[in-house]
N, C-alpha and C positions, 0 to 999 in steps of 0.2 A: 504494500500500500504506500503510495507516495505521501510526502509531507503535506502536499496541497490538499489531499483527501483527509488526512488525520488531523491537521491543525488549521485553525483560522489563519488567514494570511496576515492578520494583525498581531499575531503572537510573536514575541521576540524569540528567535532561535537560541539565544543564550540563556533564556529563562530556565530555571531548575526543573520546573514541571515539564516543559517541552522536551528537555534533554532526557529525563527519566522515561517519559512516554515513548520517545523515539527508540530508546534501547529496549524497552519492553516489547514494542511492536516488532522491532527487528528480530528479537528472539522468537516471538510467536510465529512469524512468517517463516523464519529459517528452519525451525524444528518441524513445522508442518511440511515443508518441502523435503526435508530429510526423510520423514516418515513415508513419503511416497515411494521410496526405494529405488529411485532412478539411478543413483550412484552409490551402491552399497559399499564399494571399496573405500570410499572417502567418508563414510558416515561417522566413524569414531573421531577422527581428527577434526571434522567439521563441527561435531557436537561439542568437542572439547573447547574449540574456539568460541562457540556461541554461549556456552555455559560460563566461560571465563568472562566474557563481555557482560553478560547479565549480572554476574556477581560484582562487577564494578559499579553498576547501578545500585545493587543492594548495599554495597559498602558506603556509597554516598547517602543512601537513605538511612543506614544505620548510624552514620556519623552526624546526621542532621538532628537538630533539636526536635523534640516531640511535636508531631503535626497534629493539630486539634481540628476535628471536622467541624464544618459550619453548623450542622444540625446535631441534636442530641441523639437521635436515632438514625441509623443508616437508611437512606432511601432505597426502595426496591429497585434493583438493577435489572429485573426480568429473570427469566429462566436461565440456568447455567447451561451453556452449550455442551453437548455430549462429547466426551473425549475417548470413549471406548474404542472407536475405530482407530484413532491415532495411537492409542496404547497398544492395541493388537498389532498394528503395522510395525511399530518400533520393536516389539517383542520378537516378531519374526525376523526383522532385519538384524537385530543384535544377538540373536541366538548363535552360539552357546555362551556368550560372555554377558548375557543380560543379568544373571543373578550374581551378586557379590555379597561380601560380609561387611557389616558396618557396626560401629559402636556409636550409639546415639549421643552419649554425653561423655567426652573424654575426661571430665573432671569428677565423674562418679566412680569411686574406687571399685575395682574388681567387676566391672560391668562386662558381661560376656558379649561377644559379637553376635549379631542377628542377621539373617538373610534379608536381602533387599533386591529390588529389580530396578535397573536403569530405566526401563520403559515405564514402570509405575511412577518412579520419581519424576520423570519429565512430564508425564500426564498430570501429576498433582501440581507441579510448578505452573504449568500452563493454565490449569483451572484457577489458581489464585491470581495469576496475572490477568487473565481475561475478565475476572470479576472487577478488578480495578479499572481495566480498560473500558468496561461498560460505563462506569461513572465518568471517566475522562471524556468519552465521546458524547456523553449527555451534557457536558459542560460543567460537571461537578468536579472541578480540578482538585480542590482541597480534599474532598472525599476520596478521590482516586489516590492521591498521595498518602493520605492517612491509611487507606487499606493496604497499599503496597508496602508501607513502612511496618504496619502492624503484622501483616502476614509474612514479611521478611523475617521478623524475629520469631514468630510463632510457628512457621511451617516452611515456606519456600526457600528461605535462606539456608537453614541447616540441610534441607533436602538437596538443594542445588550444590552445596558444598560437598556433600557425600557423593553425589553423582560425579562431580569434577574429580574427586580423588579416584573413583573407580575408572573413569575414562583415562586419567593420567596413568594409572597402573597398567591398563591394557597397552597403551602406547609404549610405556617403559619396557614392558616385557617383550614387545615386538621389536623395538629398536635395539635393545640390548641382547636380543636373541635368548631370552629366558622363558622357555615354554611354560604354559600353565595347564599342563595335562590334567592335573588334579581337579580342575574345575569342570572338565568335560562331563556333562550330564547332571551337574548339581542343579537341582530345580525345585522350587517351592511347591510344585504340583505333583511331585512323585510319591506322595503319601507318607513322607517322613514327618514326624512330629517336630515341633519347634526345638526341643532339646537336642534331637539328632542333628538337625540342621545347624544349630549353634556349634555342636561338637565338630561337624565336618568343616564348617567355615573356619573354626579355630585351628584345625589341622592344616588347612590351606595356608592361613596366615603364618602359622608357625614354620612350616616348610619354606615359605618364601622369605621370611624375615630372619630366621635363626641363622642360616648359613652366612649371609653377608655380614652379620653382626658378630660372627664367631661364637655363637651360642650353641650349646649341645642340645640336640633334638631328642626328647625323651619319648 
């Protein structure tokens, strides 16, 4: 979508809200294009670039003072667009590296890794961003910024950060010729319970991290 369509011609391109909205819209368009699967070989590096750029917008929102909405209650932005098709397309495109292990809070002691999906993460991020974009397109700029900032802290920021680490890991293993054979077939739909998945994810992380750090694998 062009800037002429997204923004009023009277809006200052240097305005904070315009810049954030541009980065959000760029991410929405780019990930939707990737999910079409026309260029599967470049999907991972392209997603790495887009998520990195989105997190720049998130960092700016996070560093900004608290944004207070104009109204006490959030106006209805209409029905949420369905992202199931995009989620399924991404899952097919990214298989078998879609599932990865993640620790939700690095400051919580002895927190076990849990399985996550890049496709689920990207769909969740897009849902949050589209919600804010609906406000922005309706002219509720402060409401949009409030939502993007709030959901950055509560959901899409940590989710996008975890996705970025997963995408980085994939490229690191490819570029440094470090196979991830242990991940082949690891899937949250294979009937394993959460405990089993956590154990398997932990084994993968141990095998990949212990060697380079000179630690003994038990």
